[in-house]
C-alpha angles and dihedrals in degrees: 000000000000127000118237138173102020096320095298102106130043134191109229138147093001096304143075115265125195128205116240096254092055095045091049091049090052091047092051093048092047093050090049091051090048092052091045089054089057094054116117134237100030134133112269091239092056091050092051093048090054092046091053091047092048091050093050096048094043092047089055091052089050092048089060096038115017087183096064103126094190092053093049091049096050094042087057089062094056105042122101106231136039089240090060090052 
């Protein structure tokens, strides 16, 4: 296993692994972005920027832990179609 990016991510077993602190930090940022995307009134471009940011952050959490219920729940609030939910 090799350390990468300030000790927060590791390559192991053919996939990226994240320590709990890094994963929790990404989850909190993803949730905050998802909540910001739901704030009304806001310009459409600002809402879309928050939605993209939330999708990106939450996808990174799920890449490290596909069983993160909170990440799946919040991701479902910022995807575009029912199929993606």
